[in-house]
FIKOLZA-1660 file (N, C-alpha, C; in steps of 0.1 Angstrom, whole numbers, plus 5000, padded with zeros to 4 digits):
% residues 88
   i   px   py   pz ch aa at
   1 6353 4503 7318  A  M  N
   1 6339 4506 7319  A  M CA
   1 6336 4505 7334  A  M  C
   2 6328 4515 7339  A  K  N
   2 6324 4515 7353  A  K CA
   2 6309 4515 7354  A  K  C
   3 6304 4506 7362  A  L  N
   3 6289 4506 7365  A  L CA
   3 6288 4510 7380  A  L  C
   4 6280 4519 7383  A  F  N
   4 6278 4524 7397  A  F CA
   4 6263 4524 7400  A  F  C
   5 6259 4517 7410  A  Q  N
   5 6245 4517 7415  A  Q CA
   5 6236 4513 7403  A  Q  C
   6 6239 4503 7396  A  V  N
   6 6230 4498 7385  A  V CA
   6 6221 4488 7391  A  V  C
   7 6208 4488 7388  A  A  N
   7 6199 4478 7393  A  A CA
   7 6191 4472 7382  A  A  C
   8 6197 4466 7373  A  E  N
   8 6190 4459 7362  A  E CA
   8 6199 4447 7358  A  E  C
   9 6193 4437 7352  A  P  N
   9 6200 4425 7348  A  P CA
   9 6209 4428 7336  A  P  C
  10 6221 4422 7336  A  L  N
  10 6230 4423 7325  A  L CA
  10 6231 4410 7318  A  L  C
  11 6233 4410 7305  A  E  N
  11 6236 4397 7297  A  E CA
  11 6250 4400 7292  A  E  C
  12 6260 4392 7297  A  V  N
  12 6274 4393 7293  A  V CA
  12 6278 4381 7285  A  V  C
  13 6281 4382 7273  A  V  N
  13 6284 4370 7264  A  V CA
  13 6298 4372 7258  A  V  C
  14 6306 4361 7259  A  S  N
  14 6319 4361 7252  A  S CA
  14 6328 4373 7255  A  S  C
  15 6329 4376 7268  A  C  N
  15 6337 4388 7272  A  C CA
  15 6349 4384 7281  A  C  C
  16 6359 4392 7280  A  D  N
  16 6371 4390 7289  A  D CA
  16 6371 4400 7300  A  D  C
  17 6366 4397 7312  A  L  N
  17 6366 4406 7323  A  L CA
  17 6377 4403 7333  A  L  C
  18 6388 4396 7328  A  S  N
  18 6399 4393 7337  A  S CA
  18 6404 4406 7343  A  S  C
  19 6408 4405 7356  A  G  N
  19 6413 4417 7363  A  G CA
  19 6402 4426 7369  A  G  C
  20 6390 4423 7366  A  S  N
  20 6379 4432 7371  A  S CA
  20 6377 4430 7386  A  S  C
  21 6371 4440 7393  A  S  N
  21 6368 4440 7407  A  S CA
  21 6353 4442 7409  A  S  C
  22 6347 4434 7418  A  F  N
  22 6333 4436 7421  A  F CA
  22 6332 4438 7436  A  F  C
  23 6327 4449 7441  A  H  N
  23 6326 4452 7455  A  H CA
  23 6311 4456 7458  A  H  C
  24 6306 4450 7469  A  D  N
  24 6292 4453 7473  A  D CA
  24 6282 4451 7462  A  D  C
  25 6283 4439 7456  A  V  N
  25 6275 4435 7444  A  V CA
  25 6265 4424 7448  A  V  C
  26 6253 4425 7444  A  N  N
  26 6243 4415 7446  A  N CA
  26 6242 4407 7434  A  N  C
  27 6246 4394 7434  A  L  N
  27 6245 4385 7423  A  L CA
  27 6235 4374 7426  A  L  C
  28 6226 4376 7435  A  S  N
  28 6216 4366 7438  A  S CA
  28 6208 4361 7425  A  S  C
  29 6207 4348 7424  A  G  N
  29 6200 4342 7413  A  G CA
  29 6208 4343 7400  A  G  C
  30 6220 4347 7400  A  V  N
  30 6228 4348 7388  A  V CA
  30 6231 4334 7382  A  V  C
  31 6232 4332 7369  A  K  N
  31 6236 4320 7363  A  K CA
  31 6249 4321 7356  A  K  C
  32 6259 4314 7360  A  L  N
  32 6272 4315 7354  A  L CA
  32 6275 4301 7347  A  L  C
  33 6277 4302 7334  A  E  N
  33 6280 4289 7327  A  E CA
  33 6292 4291 7319  A  E  C
  34 6301 4281 7318  A  N  N
  34 6313 4281 7310  A  N CA
  34 6321 4293 7314  A  N  C
  35 6324 4295 7327  A  I  N
  35 6331 4306 7333  A  I CA
  35 6345 4302 7337  A  I  C
  36 6355 4310 7335  A  K  N
  36 6368 4307 7339  A  K CA
  36 6371 4316 7351  A  K  C
  37 6374 4309 7363  A  L  N
  37 6377 4317 7375  A  L CA
  37 6391 4314 7380  A  L  C
  38 6399 4309 7371  A  T  N
  38 6413 4306 7375  A  T CA
  38 6420 4318 7382  A  T  C
  39 6425 4315 7394  A  G  N
  39 6431 4325 7402  A  G CA
  39 6422 4335 7409  A  G  C
  40 6409 4333 7408  A  A  N
  40 6399 4342 7414  A  A CA
  40 6400 4341 7429  A  A  C
  41 6397 4352 7436  A  H  N
  41 6396 4353 7450  A  H CA
  41 6383 4358 7455  A  H  C
  42 6375 4350 7462  A  L  N
  42 6362 4353 7467  A  L CA
  42 6363 4355 7482  A  L  C
  43 6360 4367 7487  A  E  N
  43 6361 4369 7502  A  E CA
  43 6348 4376 7507  A  E  C
  44 6344 4373 7519  A  D  N
  44 6333 4378 7526  A  D CA
  44 6320 4377 7517  A  D  C
  45 6317 4365 7513  A  I  N
  45 6306 4363 7504  A  I CA
  45 6295 4355 7511  A  I  C
  46 6282 4357 7507  A  N  N
  46 6271 4349 7512  A  N CA
  46 6268 4340 7500  A  N  C
  47 6271 4327 7501  A  A  N
  47 6269 4317 7491  A  A CA
  47 6258 4307 7495  A  A  C
  48 6249 4311 7504  A  T  N
  48 6238 4303 7508  A  T CA
  48 6231 4297 7496  A  T  C
  49 6229 4284 7495  A  G  N
  49 6222 4278 7484  A  G CA
  49 6230 4277 7471  A  G  C
  50 6243 4281 7471  A  L  N
  50 6251 4280 7459  A  L CA
  50 6252 4265 7454  A  L  C
  51 6251 4263 7442  A  A  N
  51 6253 4250 7436  A  A CA
  51 6264 4250 7426  A  A  C
  52 6274 4241 7427  A  I  N
  52 6285 4240 7418  A  I CA
  52 6284 4227 7411  A  I  C
  53 6283 4226 7398  A  E  N
  53 6282 4214 7391  A  E CA
  53 6292 4213 7380  A  E  C
  54 6297 4201 7377  A  N  N
  54 6306 4199 7366  A  N CA
  54 6318 4209 7366  A  N  C
  55 6324 4211 7377  A  A  N
  55 6335 4221 7379  A  A CA
  55 6348 4215 7381  A  A  C
  56 6359 4221 7377  A  N  N
  56 6372 4217 7380  A  N CA
  56 6377 4225 7392  A  N  C
  57 6378 4219 7404  A  L  N
  57 6382 4225 7416  A  L CA
  57 6396 4222 7420  A  L  C
  58 6404 4218 7410  A  T  N
  58 6418 4215 7413  A  T CA
  58 6425 4227 7420  A  T  C
  59 6431 4224 7432  A  N  N
  59 6438 4233 7440  A  N CA
  59 6429 4244 7445  A  N  C
  60 6416 4242 7446  A  A  N
  60 6407 4252 7452  A  A CA
  60 6409 4252 7467  A  A  C
  61 6407 4263 7474  A  S  N
  61 6409 4263 7488  A  S CA
  61 6397 4270 7495  A  S  C
  62 6392 4264 7505  A  I  N
  62 6381 4270 7513  A  I CA
  62 6386 4272 7527  A  I  C
  63 6386 4284 7532  A  T  N
  63 6392 4287 7545  A  T CA
  63 6383 4296 7554  A  T  C
  64 6382 4293 7567  A  D  N
  64 6374 4301 7576  A  D CA
  64 6360 4304 7571  A  D  C
  65 6353 4293 7567  A  C  N
  65 6339 4295 7562  A  C CA
  65 6329 4287 7571  A  C  C
  66 6317 4291 7571  A  T  N
  66 6306 4284 7577  A  T CA
  66 6302 4273 7567  A  T  C
  67 6302 4261 7572  A  L  N
  67 6300 4249 7563  A  L CA
  67 6287 4242 7566  A  L  C
  68 6279 4247 7575  A  D  N
  68 6266 4241 7579  A  D CA
  68 6258 4237 7567  A  D  C
  69 6255 4224 7565  A  G  N
  69 6246 4220 7554  A  G CA
  69 6253 4218 7541  A  G  C
  70 6266 4222 7540  A  M  N
  70 6273 4220 7527  A  M CA
  70 6276 4206 7525  A  M  C
  71 6274 4201 7512  A  T  N
  71 6277 4188 7509  A  T CA
  71 6286 4187 7497  A  T  C
  72 6293 4176 7496  A  I  N
  72 6301 4173 7484  A  I CA
  72 6296 4159 7480  A  I  C
  73 6290 4158 7468  A  N  N
  73 6285 4146 7463  A  N CA
  73 6275 4139 7473  A  N  C
  74 6267 4148 7479  A  G  N
  74 6257 4143 7489  A  G CA
  74 6261 4141 7503  A  G  C
  75 6274 4142 7506  A  I  N
  75 6280 4139 7519  A  I CA
  75 6282 4152 7526  A  I  C
  76 6277 4154 7538  A  L  N
  76 6279 4166 7546  A  L CA
  76 6294 4168 7548  A  L  C
  77 6299 4180 7545  A  V  N
  77 6313 4183 7547  A  V CA
  77 6316 4183 7562  A  V  C
  78 6307 4188 7570  A  T  N
  78 6310 4188 7585  A  T CA
  78 6312 4173 7590  A  T  C
  79 6305 4164 7584  A  N  N
  79 6308 4149 7588  A  N CA
  79 6321 4145 7582  A  N  C
  80 6325 4149 7570  A  L  N
  80 6338 4145 7564  A  L CA
  80 6349 4151 7573  A  L  C
  81 6348 4163 7577  A  L  N
  81 6358 4169 7585  A  L CA
  81 6359 4163 7599  A  L  C
  82 6348 4159 7605  A  A  N
  82 6348 4153 7618  A  A CA
  82 6354 4139 7617  A  A  C
  83 6351 4131 7606  A  A  N
  83 6358 4118 7604  A  A CA
  83 6373 4120 7602  A  A  C
  84 6377 4130 7595  A  Y  N
  84 6391 4132 7592  A  Y CA
  84 6398 4136 7605  A  Y  C
  85 6392 4145 7613  A  L  N
  85 6398 4149 7626  A  L CA
  85 6399 4137 7636  A  L  C
  86 6389 4129 7636  A  A  N
  86 6388 4117 7645  A  A CA
  86 6399 4107 7641  A  A  C
  87 6403 4107 7629  A  G  N
  87 6413 4097 7624  A  G CA
  87 6428 4102 7626  A  G  C
  88 6429 4114 7630  A  K  N
  88 6443 4120 7632  A  K CA
  88 6449 4115 7644  A  K  C
% end
């Protein structure tokens, strides 16, 4: 199925979209629950205000990203990285 220049909300329930590609897509305000992103690759995204709760982030990787204001369990990631680098 191909959606091109669609500008309306979708409700997707109990679907297998593995292997799908999303390019130049606005997902602002989207709510994702009980989602499997195993092996997913997110690149060149604006995740300002993103909230991740009750997630399994085993082996997740964040590389070359702006981390200003990002927290993990209420602790600024920039402070965590500064403390880590100071201890090296």
